[in-house]
C-alpha positions as CSV (number, residue, x, y, z in Angstrom):
1,M,0.0,0.0,0.0
2,R,1.3,3.5,-0.8
3,D,2.7,5.6,2.0
4,F,0.9,8.9,2.2
5,S,2.8,10.1,5.3
6,G,5.5,12.0,3.6
7,D,3.5,14.2,1.2
8,H,0.1,14.8,-0.2
9,Q,0.6,14.1,-3.9
10,W,-2.4,11.7,-3.9
11,L,-4.8,14.0,-2.1
12,S,-7.8,15.4,-4.0
13,I,-10.4,17.8,-2.7
14,N,-14.0,17.3,-3.6
15,T,-15.0,20.9,-3.7
16,A,-18.1,20.4,-1.7
17,T,-15.8,20.1,1.3
18,V,-15.1,23.8,1.4
19,R,-17.8,25.3,-0.8
20,N,-19.8,26.7,2.3
21,S,-16.9,27.7,4.4
22,L,-17.9,30.1,7.3
23,G,-21.5,29.6,6.1
24,A,-20.8,31.6,2.9
25,D,-20.4,30.4,-0.7
26,W,-16.6,30.0,-1.5
27,P,-16.4,30.2,-5.3
28,L,-14.6,27.5,-7.3
29,D,-12.0,29.8,-8.5
30,K,-11.0,30.8,-5.0
31,I,-11.0,27.1,-4.0
32,I,-8.7,26.2,-6.9
33,A,-6.3,29.0,-6.0
34,A,-6.3,27.9,-2.4
35,C,-5.5,24.3,-3.4
36,A,-2.7,25.4,-5.7
37,A,-1.1,27.4,-3.0
38,R,-1.0,24.3,-0.8
39,G,0.4,22.0,-3.5
40,I,-2.9,20.1,-3.7
41,R,-2.9,18.8,-7.2
42,A,-6.4,17.4,-7.8
43,I,-9.9,18.4,-7.2
44,S,-13.4,17.1,-8.0
45,P,-15.8,20.0,-8.7
46,W,-19.6,20.1,-8.8
47,R,-21.3,21.4,-11.8
48,D,-23.1,24.2,-10.2
49,Q,-19.8,25.5,-8.9
50,V,-18.4,25.3,-12.3
51,A,-21.3,27.1,-13.9
52,A,-21.2,29.9,-11.3
53,V,-17.7,30.9,-12.4
54,G,-17.9,29.7,-16.0
55,L,-16.8,26.4,-17.7
56,K,-14.1,27.9,-20.0
57,R,-12.8,30.1,-17.2
58,I,-12.4,27.1,-14.9
59,A,-10.8,25.1,-17.7
60,R,-8.2,27.8,-18.2
61,Q,-7.5,28.1,-14.4
62,L,-6.9,24.4,-14.1
63,Q,-4.6,24.5,-17.0
64,D,-2.7,27.4,-15.5
65,T,-2.4,26.0,-12.1
66,G,-1.6,22.4,-13.3
67,I,-4.4,21.0,-11.1
68,V,-6.2,17.9,-12.5
69,L,-9.6,16.4,-11.7
70,S,-10.1,13.1,-9.8
71,G,-13.8,13.1,-11.0
72,Y,-16.7,15.4,-11.9
73,C,-19.9,15.7,-10.0
74,R,-22.4,14.7,-11.2
75,G,-24.9,13.1,-13.6
76,G,-27.8,10.8,-13.1
77,F,-31.1,11.2,-11.2
78,Y,-32.7,9.1,-13.9
79,P,-36.2,8.0,-12.5
80,A,-39.1,10.2,-13.3
81,I,-42.8,10.1,-13.4
82,D,-43.0,10.3,-17.2
83,A,-41.0,10.0,-20.4
84,A,-40.5,13.8,-20.5
85,G,-38.8,13.7,-17.1
86,R,-36.6,10.7,-18.0
87,R,-35.6,12.5,-21.3
88,A,-34.6,15.6,-19.3
89,A,-32.4,13.6,-17.1
90,L,-30.7,12.0,-20.0
91,D,-30.2,15.4,-21.6
92,D,-28.8,16.8,-18.4
93,T,-26.4,13.9,-18.0
94,E,-25.3,14.3,-21.6
95,R,-24.3,17.9,-20.8
96,A,-22.4,16.8,-17.8
97,I,-20.5,14.3,-19.9
98,D,-19.6,17.1,-22.3
99,E,-18.5,19.4,-19.3
100,A,-16.4,16.5,-17.8
101,K,-14.7,16.0,-21.2
102,L,-13.8,19.7,-21.6
103,L,-12.3,19.7,-18.1
104,N,-10.3,16.5,-18.8
105,A,-12.0,14.6,-15.9
106,P,-11.1,10.9,-15.6
107,C,-14.8,10.1,-15.0
108,L,-18.3,11.5,-14.5
109,V,-19.7,10.4,-11.2
110,L,-23.3,9.2,-11.4
111,V,-25.7,9.6,-8.4
112,V,-28.4,7.6,-10.0
113,G,-31.6,8.8,-8.4
114,A,-34.5,7.1,-6.7
115,L,-38.2,7.7,-6.1
116,P,-39.0,10.9,-8.1
117,G,-40.3,13.7,-5.9
118,A,-39.0,12.1,-2.7
119,L,-36.3,14.7,-2.3
120,S,-38.9,17.4,-2.1
121,G,-41.0,15.5,0.3
122,K,-43.6,13.6,-1.8
123,A,-42.7,10.7,-3.8
124,Q,-44.6,10.5,-7.1
125,Y,-44.5,6.7,-7.0
126,T,-43.2,4.2,-4.5
127,A,-42.2,1.2,-6.6
128,I,-38.5,1.0,-6.0
129,S,-38.2,-1.8,-8.5
130,R,-39.5,0.7,-11.2
131,A,-36.9,3.3,-10.1
132,R,-34.2,0.6,-10.4
133,S,-35.4,-0.3,-13.8
134,E,-35.3,3.3,-14.9
135,V,-31.9,3.7,-13.5
136,R,-30.6,0.7,-15.5
137,D,-32.1,2.1,-18.7
138,G,-30.8,5.6,-18.0
139,I,-27.3,4.4,-17.5
140,C,-27.5,2.3,-20.6
141,A,-28.5,5.4,-22.6
142,S,-25.9,7.7,-21.1
143,L,-23.2,5.1,-21.6
144,E,-24.0,4.9,-25.3
145,Y,-23.2,8.7,-25.6
146,A,-20.3,8.6,-23.1
147,R,-18.6,6.0,-25.3
148,T,-18.7,8.4,-28.4
149,V,-16.7,11.0,-26.5
150,G,-14.5,8.7,-24.4
151,M,-15.8,9.7,-20.9
152,P,-16.0,6.8,-18.4
153,L,-19.0,6.9,-16.1
154,A,-18.7,6.0,-12.4
155,I,-21.7,4.7,-10.6
156,E,-21.6,5.7,-6.9
157,P,-23.6,3.4,-4.6
158,L,-25.1,5.4,-1.8
159,H,-25.9,4.2,1.8
160,P,-29.3,2.6,2.1
161,M,-30.5,5.5,4.2
162,Q,-30.7,7.5,0.9
163,A,-32.4,4.7,-1.1
164,A,-35.7,6.7,-1.4
165,E,-34.4,10.2,-2.2
166,R,-31.0,10.1,-3.9
167,A,-29.9,6.7,-5.1
168,C,-31.6,3.2,-5.3
169,V,-28.2,1.6,-6.0
170,N,-27.0,1.0,-2.5
171,T,-24.3,-1.6,-2.6
172,L,-21.1,-2.0,-4.5
173,E,-22.4,-5.4,-5.6
174,H,-25.5,-3.9,-7.2
175,A,-23.4,-1.2,-9.0
176,L,-21.0,-3.9,-10.3
177,D,-23.8,-6.0,-11.5
178,L,-24.9,-3.1,-13.6
179,C,-21.4,-2.6,-14.9
180,D,-21.1,-6.2,-15.9
181,E,-24.5,-6.1,-17.7
182,L,-24.1,-2.8,-19.5
183,D,-20.3,-2.8,-20.1
184,P,-19.1,-6.4,-20.4
185,P,-15.3,-6.9,-20.2
186,A,-15.4,-8.3,-23.7
187,E,-16.7,-5.0,-25.1
188,S,-14.2,-2.8,-23.3
189,A,-10.9,-4.6,-23.4
190,G,-9.0,-1.2,-23.4
191,G,-10.6,0.0,-20.2
192,A,-13.9,0.1,-18.7
193,A,-16.5,2.7,-20.0
194,L,-18.5,2.1,-16.8
195,G,-17.1,1.6,-13.3
196,V,-17.7,2.7,-9.8
197,A,-16.9,5.5,-7.4
198,V,-16.3,3.9,-3.9
199,D,-17.2,6.4,-1.2
200,A,-16.2,5.2,2.3
201,Y,-19.1,7.0,3.9
202,H,-21.6,5.0,1.9
203,V,-20.1,1.5,1.8
204,W,-18.0,1.1,4.9
205,W,-20.7,-1.0,6.6
206,D,-21.1,-3.6,3.8
207,P,-20.0,-7.1,4.9
208,K,-19.2,-7.9,1.2
209,L,-17.1,-4.8,0.7
210,E,-13.7,-6.5,0.5
211,Q,-15.0,-9.2,-1.9
212,Q,-16.8,-6.6,-4.1
213,I,-13.7,-4.4,-4.3
214,A,-11.6,-7.3,-5.4
215,R,-14.3,-8.2,-8.0
216,A,-14.2,-4.7,-9.4
217,G,-10.5,-4.7,-10.0
218,A,-8.5,-1.8,-11.5
219,R,-10.9,-1.7,-14.6
220,R,-13.9,-0.7,-12.6
221,L,-12.4,1.3,-9.6
222,L,-12.6,4.8,-11.0
223,A,-12.7,6.9,-7.9
224,W,-12.1,6.6,-4.1
225,H,-13.8,9.1,-1.7
226,V,-12.9,9.5,1.9
227,C,-14.4,11.0,5.0
228,D,-15.6,9.5,8.3
229,W,-18.8,8.2,10.0
230,L,-19.4,10.1,13.2
231,T,-21.1,8.5,16.3
232,P,-23.6,9.8,17.0
233,T,-24.4,11.2,13.5
234,R,-26.6,14.3,13.9
235,D,-27.6,14.6,10.2
236,L,-27.6,11.7,7.8
237,L,-26.7,13.9,4.8
238,N,-24.7,16.8,6.2
239,D,-22.8,15.5,9.2
240,R,-19.8,13.7,7.6
241,G,-16.7,13.6,9.7
242,M,-13.1,14.5,9.0
243,M,-10.9,11.5,8.5
244,G,-9.9,10.1,11.9
245,D,-12.8,11.6,13.8
246,G,-15.2,8.6,13.3
247,V,-15.3,4.8,13.0
248,I,-14.4,4.0,9.4
249,E,-11.3,1.9,8.9
250,L,-10.0,4.0,6.1
251,P,-6.5,2.4,5.8
252,K,-7.9,-1.1,5.6
253,I,-10.4,-0.1,2.8
254,R,-7.6,1.6,0.9
255,R,-5.5,-1.5,1.3
256,W,-8.3,-3.4,-0.3
257,M,-8.6,-0.9,-3.1
258,E,-4.9,-0.8,-3.9
259,A,-4.7,-4.6,-3.7
260,A,-7.3,-4.7,-6.4
261,G,-5.3,-2.3,-8.5
262,Y,-6.5,1.2,-7.7
263,A,-3.7,3.7,-8.0
264,G,-5.6,7.0,-8.1
265,F,-6.3,9.9,-5.7
266,S,-7.9,9.8,-2.3
267,E,-10.7,12.4,-2.7
268,V,-11.9,14.1,0.5
269,E,-15.6,14.7,0.3
270,I,-17.1,16.1,3.5
271,F,-20.6,17.6,3.9
272,S,-20.7,19.2,7.3
273,T,-23.3,21.8,8.1
274,L,-22.6,21.8,11.9
275,D,-18.8,21.6,11.9
276,W,-16.5,21.9,8.8
277,W,-18.7,24.2,6.8
278,Q,-18.5,26.6,9.8
279,R,-14.7,26.9,9.6
280,E,-12.4,29.0,7.4
281,G,-11.7,27.3,4.1
282,G,-8.0,27.4,4.2
283,S,-7.8,25.9,7.7
284,V,-10.1,23.1,6.4
285,L,-7.8,22.4,3.5
286,D,-4.8,22.4,5.9
287,T,-6.6,19.8,8.1
288,C,-7.4,17.7,5.1
289,I,-3.7,17.6,4.2
290,E,-2.7,16.6,7.7
291,R,-5.3,13.8,8.0
292,H,-4.4,12.5,4.5
293,R,-0.9,12.0,5.7
294,S,-1.7,10.7,9.2
295,V,-5.0,8.8,8.9
296,C,-5.8,7.8,5.3
């Protein structure tokens, strides 16, 4: 396993980690500049942050600073109550693929969606089997376009607590089943067009995790996201912990990832309304560097 203790060359910052520093919006250009000043060489930005500054402007800034992407957030949210809604989701994901390509992202992360309307408090239907079928069909359609531009898609399974609102793919096994069905190895010998983003917060509890990481192998392991699970957790969406402050065995899981062939960045992704989003952004980045070296 790689030794991270001497430097932070394999640290990436998911820009959600510092977007709300001190309760205020921290624009992406400022985040990139702060990362560059600290020798952080990778980020994973969110589409709304890119749009707020300008796609071409961000592309130029990345080129000027030498910062690369470890991923791009996000496409998906496929299920909808009608065909028009499903078409809109496909069109939006196609735009996300184009943005990811322009920014030279190694993959577009897919948060696949779940019961339509549940995020706003009223699900328009409750058949999760239907949602999973629409997710499967949506990924298949997006993959067809992604192949034409050479942009790998990374399914991110989310914790079962988010199965109704955000993603009805909740285990690495389910995500890999979709990968094997829609992107068989025989059709992508030069590299997977469809893989997975393994987020420790969402999968650490899974008794099949080691087995499924090994199953994925280097072809499918497109991204590795780190943070920690706090006990108690005060908010299931926005109370992620800084690495080392919770109960996830991060080095063990990274050992499994690297044994399976993963050699990419450790991407810090922390949603923290009650703690880290209340701190100054630069100090959060400094803590990420320290914990990357000592904990991850």
